[in-house]
VOGU-3710 file (C-alpha; in Angstrom, 3 decimals, decimal comma):
1> mnlsiilsma> 104,851/-60,427/80,078  103,889/-63,717/78,190  101,977/-64,009/74,871  98,646/-65,165/76,563  98,342/-61,875/78,317  99,121/-59,784/75,030  96,619/-61,886/73,183  94,035/-61,560/76,010  94,517/-57,804/75,948  94,311/-57,523/72,141
11> gglglflygm> 91,119/-59,736/72,070  89,623/-57,767/74,982  90,371/-54,604/73,218  88,857/-55,881/69,996  85,588/-56,695/71,788  85,538/-53,407/73,596  85,896/-51,432/70,263  83,476/-53,612/68,252  81,031/-53,699/70,997  81,021/-49,865/71,132
21> rimsdsiekv> 80,767/-49,624/67,237  77,574/-51,952/67,357  76,008/-50,015/70,107  76,818/-46,600/68,336  75,626/-47,718/64,886  72,585/-49,342/66,187  71,486/-46,492/68,258  71,971/-44,201/65,022  69,917/-46,596/62,918  66,977/-46,806/65,356
31> agaklreile> 66,907/-43,196/66,688  69,225/-41,168/64,383  66,463/-39,413/62,763  65,014/-38,319/66,181  68,477/-37,503/67,389  68,909/-35,271/64,309  65,682/-33,689/64,732  66,580/-32,818/68,368  69,878/-31,311/67,065  68,147/-29,250/64,450
41> rlttnrfmsi> 65,348/-27,874/66,739  66,614/-27,509/70,273  70,002/-25,706/69,535  68,699/-22,254/69,659  70,967/-20,737/72,400  74,262/-21,828/73,847  72,899/-23,454/76,973  70,426/-25,684/75,106  73,078/-26,494/72,516  75,324/-27,605/75,132
51> fvgiiftavi> 72,593/-29,677/77,022  71,749/-31,303/73,774  75,427/-32,194/72,978  75,566/-33,842/76,442  72,365/-35,940/76,076  73,060/-36,752/72,364  76,684/-38,106/73,057  75,614/-39,815/76,267  73,100/-41,716/74,267  75,169/-42,824/71,487
61> qsssactvmv> 78,261/-43,169/73,478  80,605/-41,367/71,043  81,636/-37,731/70,900  83,305/-38,540/67,686  80,130/-39,596/66,031  78,509/-36,442/67,515  80,924/-33,912/66,254  81,364/-35,771/62,800  77,454/-35,159/62,513  77,770/-31,558/63,619
71> vsfvnsglmt> 80,422/-31,074/61,041  78,031/-32,318/58,613  75,144/-30,334/59,611  77,366/-27,039/59,518  78,600/-28,312/56,091  74,932/-28,470/54,714  73,830/-25,090/56,274  71,540/-26,768/58,988  73,427/-25,266/61,815  75,408/-22,243/62,460
81> ltqaagvifg> 79,135/-22,435/63,948  77,857/-20,983/67,197  75,255/-23,606/67,620  77,752/-26,102/66,591  80,187/-24,908/69,280  77,496/-25,446/71,956  76,868/-28,948/70,872  80,481/-29,677/70,588  81,255/-28,377/74,180  78,305/-30,458/75,386
91> anigttvtal> 79,510/-33,627/73,542  82,867/-33,370/75,318  81,055/-33,708/78,685  78,692/-36,606/77,243  81,683/-38,750/76,230  82,615/-39,020/79,822  79,900/-41,397/80,640  81,501/-44,362/79,180  84,500/-44,201/81,613  82,069/-43,598/84,420
101> lvsfrlekaa> 80,139/-46,819/83,639  83,393/-48,811/83,427  84,610/-47,423/86,830  81,610/-48,969/88,426  82,756/-52,587/87,131  79,690/-53,440/85,302  81,576/-56,162/83,345  80,348/-58,808/85,802  76,829/-58,393/84,436  78,095/-58,560/80,729
111> pvilllgvlv> 76,974/-62,227/80,148  73,494/-61,409/81,074  73,294/-58,095/78,988  74,581/-60,058/75,961  72,065/-62,910/76,467  69,303/-60,433/76,872  70,224/-58,784/73,611  70,661/-61,968/71,663  66,913/-63,054/72,866  65,514/-59,505/71,714
121> vmfckkqkvs> 67,010/-59,897/68,365  66,109/-63,589/68,008  62,646/-63,472/68,938  61,306/-59,873/68,319  60,160/-59,644/64,775  59,630/-55,724/64,785  62,531/-54,105/63,239  62,922/-51,148/65,676  62,832/-53,679/68,687  65,364/-55,717/67,017
131> rwgeviigfg> 67,675/-52,738/66,527  67,290/-52,155/70,307  68,348/-55,630/70,904  71,541/-54,962/68,911  72,105/-51,922/71,021  72,009/-54,204/74,158  74,239/-56,708/72,331  76,790/-53,933/71,635  76,729/-53,028/75,350  77,150/-56,679/76,470
141> vlfmglstms> 80,071/-57,223/74,070  81,702/-53,904/75,217  81,776/-55,136/78,886  82,772/-58,726/77,767  85,753/-56,891/76,290  86,360/-55,037/79,551  86,160/-58,149/81,588  88,824/-59,802/79,131  91,073/-56,800/79,483  90,783/-56,687/83,343
151> gamegmkdsp> 91,668/-60,364/83,660  94,738/-59,912/81,425  95,855/-56,684/83,399  95,892/-58,841/86,548  98,484/-60,906/84,967  100,601/-57,661/84,125  100,998/-56,828/87,743  103,447/-59,722/88,006  105,413/-58,769/85,050  108,536/-56,654/85,913
161> tvlhmfeslq> 108,681/-55,266/82,265  105,236/-53,855/82,520  105,847/-52,363/85,871  109,141/-50,749/84,843  107,688/-49,522/81,606  104,783/-47,699/83,530  107,180/-46,545/86,407  109,419/-44,923/83,632  106,547/-42,662/82,573  107,319/-39,751/84,525
171> spflavllgt> 107,340/-36,931/82,028  103,985/-34,999/81,860  104,767/-33,845/78,262  105,252/-37,556/77,253  102,151/-38,419/79,135  100,045/-35,849/77,051  101,791/-37,237/73,947  101,036/-40,711/74,641  97,326/-39,961/75,390  97,069/-38,055/72,123
181> vltaviqsss> 98,880/-40,739/69,879  96,717/-43,654/71,315  93,318/-41,877/70,896  94,155/-40,600/67,701  94,879/-44,283/66,541  91,986/-45,818/68,410  89,768/-42,730/67,387  87,771/-42,748/70,642  88,772/-40,878/74,067  86,131/-43,072/75,640
191> vtvsimvlla> 88,065/-46,221/75,107  91,325/-44,830/76,040  90,039/-43,572/79,139  88,410/-46,595/79,943  91,588/-48,640/79,582  93,325/-46,186/81,946  90,438/-46,860/84,374  91,205/-50,758/84,249  94,968/-49,928/84,646  94,342/-47,832/87,763
201> nqgllsmeig> 92,151/-50,578/89,249  94,999/-52,881/88,782  97,472/-50,421/90,407  99,497/-50,136/87,232  98,931/-46,471/86,716  100,258/-43,569/88,542  97,089/-41,178/89,123  99,437/-38,141/88,561  100,657/-39,165/85,187  97,047/-40,478/84,311
211> myiilgcnig> 95,749/-36,723/84,543  98,311/-35,781/82,014  97,238/-38,722/79,785  93,639/-37,610/80,090  94,603/-34,220/78,535  96,157/-35,995/75,714  93,154/-38,100/75,090  91,109/-35,129/74,729  93,543/-33,749/72,023  93,501/-37,135/70,058
221> actsavlasl> 89,691/-37,245/70,309  89,571/-34,337/67,703  91,076/-36,614/65,068  87,708/-37,936/63,561  86,120/-34,627/63,225  89,394/-33,047/61,576  89,366/-35,933/59,100  85,722/-35,770/58,388  85,974/-31,978/57,501  89,023/-32,268/55,275
231> ngkkdakraa> 86,690/-32,743/52,101  84,143/-30,310/53,450  83,308/-26,620/53,007  85,171/-24,052/54,998  82,450/-23,906/57,683  82,882/-27,669/58,175  86,355/-27,157/58,602  85,779/-24,378/61,227  83,419/-26,587/63,133  86,209/-29,196/63,462
241> aihllfnmig> 88,568/-26,357/64,496  86,229/-25,313/67,205  86,518/-28,825/68,691  90,258/-28,890/68,394  90,653/-25,289/69,909  88,206/-26,374/72,914  90,639/-29,300/73,770  93,820/-27,604/73,012  92,952/-24,411/75,168  91,422/-26,928/77,731
251> mviffvifmf> 94,760/-28,770/77,757  97,005/-25,698/78,279  94,757/-24,410/81,298  94,912/-27,736/83,143  98,306/-28,649/82,269  99,415/-25,347/84,096  96,848/-26,121/86,917  98,364/-29,751/87,321  101,949/-28,358/87,247  101,348/-26,440/90,275
261> dvhrivevlt> 99,862/-29,098/92,499  98,655/-32,188/90,695  99,164/-34,307/93,999  96,556/-32,436/96,023  94,060/-32,724/93,089  94,471/-36,608/93,226  94,246/-36,674/96,907  90,886/-34,739/96,729  89,494/-37,030/93,917  90,832/-40,123/95,905
271> visgdnmgrv> 88,656/-39,133/98,904  85,541/-38,401/96,663  85,981/-41,830/95,129  86,088/-43,771/98,078  89,978/-44,927/97,365  88,735/-46,452/93,949  91,480/-45,601/91,661  89,611/-46,293/88,632  86,881/-43,794/89,555  89,650/-41,258/90,222
281> iayahtliki> 90,423/-41,406/86,570  86,828/-41,394/85,497  85,919/-38,628/87,925  88,977/-36,583/86,751  87,895/-37,006/83,164  84,438/-35,843/83,909  85,527/-32,892/86,192  88,056/-31,700/83,485  85,331/-31,509/80,810  82,779/-29,759/82,969
291> lqviimmpfi> 85,228/-27,163/84,194  86,483/-26,666/80,485  82,750/-25,878/79,511  82,420/-23,536/82,405  85,513/-21,792/81,767  85,110/-21,398/77,933  81,289/-21,112/77,633  81,328/-17,196/78,008  83,885/-17,147/75,073  82,113/-19,253/72,400
301> kgivkltylf> 81,704/-16,287/70,005  85,240/-15,404/70,335  86,312/-19,143/69,693  84,131/-19,093/66,517  85,717/-15,920/65,325  89,138/-17,396/66,063  88,284/-20,238/63,628  88,202/-17,750/60,787  92,081/-16,872/61,327  92,747/-20,645/60,833
311> vpgddrkvgy> 90,328/-21,137/57,992  90,138/-17,725/56,242  87,926/-16,810/53,220  84,439/-18,022/52,124  83,182/-20,935/49,765  81,885/-19,555/46,502  78,132/-19,555/46,810  76,419/-21,977/44,637  72,970/-20,640/43,376  70,012/-22,026/41,784
321> rdsyqlkyig> 71,379/-21,030/38,226  74,855/-22,492/38,598  75,450/-25,200/36,118  76,702/-28,586/36,829  77,358/-27,944/40,421  76,033/-29,613/43,792  75,612/-27,487/46,685  74,635/-29,882/49,497  75,853/-33,257/48,275  79,040/-34,299/46,244
331> ekvvlnpata> 82,894/-34,408/46,743  82,805/-31,108/48,857  80,273/-32,605/51,516  80,914/-34,763/54,456  78,981/-37,995/53,935  77,363/-38,937/57,256  74,669/-41,489/57,285  72,684/-39,617/59,897  72,332/-36,398/57,751  72,658/-37,844/54,115
341> vveaikeldr> 68,966/-37,771/53,570  68,460/-34,180/54,926  71,296/-33,097/52,517  69,613/-35,031/49,516  66,269/-33,235/50,276  67,934/-29,758/50,376  69,679/-30,557/46,967  66,183/-31,874/45,610  64,620/-28,586/46,823  67,114/-26,558/44,916
351> masladenln> 66,504/-28,883/41,720  62,812/-28,199/42,193  63,415/-24,436/42,245  65,224/-24,573/39,010  62,516/-26,716/37,331  59,639/-24,296/38,683  61,732/-21,288/37,478  62,369/-22,979/34,036  58,718/-23,718/33,540  57,754/-20,144/34,101
361> ramnalitle> 60,678/-18,936/31,824  59,590/-21,465/29,100  55,797/-20,004/29,413  57,074/-16,466/29,249  59,117/-17,333/25,988  56,047/-18,806/24,471  54,443/-15,509/24,527  57,435/-13,154/24,105  59,058/-15,289/21,576  62,460/-14,236/22,806
371> peeieevrev> 65,237/-16,584/21,275  67,608/-16,084/24,198  64,953/-17,235/26,718  64,365/-20,312/24,711  68,028/-21,132/24,706  68,318/-20,504/28,440  65,469/-22,932/28,919  67,264/-25,636/27,202  70,589/-24,654/28,964  68,885/-24,985/32,296
381> eknidylshe> 67,179/-28,155/31,398  70,549/-29,766/30,979  71,519/-28,558/34,421  68,373/-30,107/35,836  69,110/-33,412/34,110  72,662/-33,306/35,620  71,279/-32,792/39,047  68,822/-35,576/38,601  71,627/-37,979/37,751  73,931/-36,938/40,480
391> itqylvkinq> 71,131/-37,002/43,148  69,833/-40,387/41,993  73,589/-41,699/42,109  73,856/-40,151/45,715  70,614/-41,895/46,801  71,908/-45,303/45,588  75,227/-44,721/47,296  73,725/-43,697/50,812  71,051/-46,507/50,462  74,029/-48,917/50,830
401> ttlpiedlkn> 75,057/-47,455/54,233  73,733/-47,644/57,782  70,894/-44,968/57,277  68,471/-44,454/60,354  65,333/-46,657/60,012  63,136/-43,569/59,577  65,412/-42,374/56,793  65,414/-45,845/54,977  61,708/-45,479/54,640  62,040/-42,120/52,702
411> igalfhavnd> 64,722/-43,398/50,251  61,808/-44,645/47,816  60,171/-41,374/48,076  63,233/-39,267/47,219  63,887/-41,553/43,920  60,213/-40,831/42,960  60,551/-37,023/43,587  63,699/-36,765/41,693  62,077/-38,492/38,704  58,889/-36,211/39,094
421> ierigdhaen> 60,907/-32,859/39,175  62,996/-34,061/36,266  59,710/-34,736/34,272  58,600/-31,152/34,977  61,906/-30,066/33,598  61,178/-31,935/30,392  57,672/-30,283/30,089  59,406/-26,804/30,184  61,694/-27,879/27,455  58,551/-29,044/25,426
431> iadaaehrie> 56,985/-25,647/25,971  60,198/-24,006/24,797  59,971/-26,097/21,616  56,509/-24,901/21,105  57,784/-21,411/21,320  60,415/-22,152/18,658  57,857/-23,568/16,410  55,694/-20,457/16,794  58,816/-18,246/15,607  59,486/-20,798/12,641
441> tgvefskeaq> 55,821/-21,049/11,497  54,356/-17,634/12,529  51,431/-19,365/14,467  49,559/-16,678/16,476  47,784/-17,119/19,837  44,755/-15,136/20,457  44,489/-12,682/23,455  41,837/-15,161/24,897  44,178/-18,244/24,530  46,893/-16,182/26,122
451> relgemmdmv> 44,890/-15,190/29,171  43,615/-18,859/29,581  47,090/-20,120/29,552  48,155/-17,413/32,073  45,296/-18,600/34,428  46,165/-22,221/34,119  49,953/-21,484/34,796  48,929/-19,571/38,091  47,135/-22,658/39,312  50,134/-24,923/38,341
461> ntilrfsiem> 52,614/-22,506/40,164  50,552/-22,722/43,346  50,200/-26,575/43,363  53,926/-26,746/42,690  54,786/-24,428/45,539  52,531/-26,385/47,853  53,785/-29,834/46,858  57,624/-28,876/47,050  56,739/-27,466/50,623  54,912/-30,593/51,716
471> fvkstedhme> 57,679/-32,777/50,522  60,709/-30,850/51,894  59,249/-30,069/55,241  57,485/-33,572/55,480  54,275/-31,765/56,380  50,569/-32,381/55,443  49,540/-28,722/55,816  48,559/-28,073/52,239  47,041/-31,664/51,546  43,576/-30,356/51,011
481> dvqhleeaid> 44,826/-27,318/48,926  46,692/-29,728/46,760  43,810/-32,131/46,435  41,410/-29,212/45,391  43,862/-27,669/43,088  44,448/-31,108/41,348  40,732/-31,304/40,674  40,506/-27,571/39,540  43,361/-27,916/37,146  41,710/-31,158/35,669
491> ekekelqqah> 38,700/-29,154/35,145  40,422/-26,253/33,892  42,123/-28,407/31,281  38,809/-29,787/30,172  37,530/-26,275/30,057  40,397/-24,838/27,939  40,324/-27,772/25,584  36,683/-27,288/24,965  37,288/-23,437/24,444  39,854/-24,085/21,817
501> itrlsnnecs> 37,610/-26,325/20,065  34,831/-23,735/20,074  37,347/-21,163/18,716  38,419/-23,583/15,948  34,709/-24,138/15,121  34,114/-20,281/14,729  37,294/-20,016/12,806  38,849/-17,777/15,396  42,171/-19,503/15,396  44,117/-21,726/12,968
511> peagalfsdi> 44,422/-25,494/13,338  48,244/-25,245/13,862  47,488/-22,817/16,761  44,776/-25,048/18,145  46,984/-28,189/18,194  49,829/-26,217/19,996  47,427/-24,730/22,342  46,098/-28,213/23,208  49,585/-29,843/23,729  50,620/-27,069/26,114
521> vsglervadh> 47,358/-27,255/28,179  47,865/-31,048/28,530  51,465/-30,643/29,352  50,599/-28,202/32,330  48,038/-30,692/33,525  50,769/-33,445/33,654  52,950/-30,973/35,514  50,123/-30,682/38,111  50,129/-34,601/38,235  53,757/-34,677/38,921
531> avniafanny> 53,423/-31,988/41,621  50,648/-34,281/43,334  53,040/-37,255/43,156  55,830/-35,000/44,821  53,311/-33,829/47,567  52,451/-37,448/48,425  55,699/-39,177/47,780  56,449/-39,553/51,375  53,272/-41,417/51,897  54,075/-43,616/48,894
541> geag> 57,711/-44,365/50,453  56,114/-45,408/53,795  53,743/-47,636/52,045  56,507/-49,287/49,914
//
């Protein structure tokens, strides 16, 4: 085999891998948010989960990308292990689409596909349309790579060295090992099986040995998910284990079946494919995956339970009050661009709950004058500041990755929301300072003043609850409520400021108490303003 054939093979493989990468990344950018939403909403039962996994993987042309996203979802608590198992099962069927397309020899249309994609990117100004153009370019590059490899393989037929190498591969165990290693290195069973399709088309690959290589490819395809789960939580590791167990058990089942009569299976597939050897490989890959799912679907819950033997124990629960710890983002979380924004929002929701709780703690301390509560307000505020810094750093980090277009629009909103929540925490600390000042100076609040502060705090609690819900769920359900509450709180502030002036005039409270009361009322009104900013942050993000 001469150097030109080796270089052609290497160049073709490079184009194929790069085309698949462009196509997969571009689809995630243009439709990642929608696909993620489908994964979240339509995985309520095992049948739907499997169907979603098939469609998802067929669209993005990568079971690795799908399973890594599922691992990330499980890690963030957005998906249960049973739901994840269904999606992973479906993804294993969806991944066979690439080899099926390759078996129909679409590489002849590659130049036209590539030109179409380039024209779309060059002349379409809309970002979303341009992204679809990149998908088409990826598709074209992928098939250009196939065309190059196919041409190189024609030359291999005349090489005694190559023929001897393939003829010497007779051991089923070595064939499984070869498929495992190649796929683990390439990180895509679709690519490995597609290369096998090309080899079969040139008559270089024994169909019987090809069956065993396919089984190895299925094992090697688990590498991406396993690697992605290593820094994740225990449930993320279990999700990766589901993928590995599915393919390991499937490999054992079909290895035994093939050992009995693989020749007969090849004969039947040859008849079905019309003597097209490339399609025999592609059809075998698809059939193995479909039968695996049918055989193992009734045992999904059992497979999930089995993962607890491999990954025992539970992660320590991180609650709202845990100091200086991240729950949804950070070192122990799988970073996946398609789910990064969802994880940031969940961490931000946790931070908002801390700030809201601390505000109420500070108001309670203002009346009870408990030193322990004042100190706790300050400790929690430090935790809020920590979360603010870490979430902001995480947003900067993910903003530099290939986020879906819809998520990119929300990054600005997230930065604003983090800042507003942090400022709410600052107001809680200011109220705690006021409580400490009351202890030191003996300033008294009248019963009327306490009642008025309680009424205003109730209104602030309500607007905060509505605003956080609007932001986290990206809904407009409480838009009118928030707008009316903002107006009512503004009016309430004016009313209370006037009431305290009246009390001062009637000598019903001291100037020190009046000044403190005025500052707290103004602070609560500003908290309401921050709540409004949070409620409408998504709108500002889109506008920006």
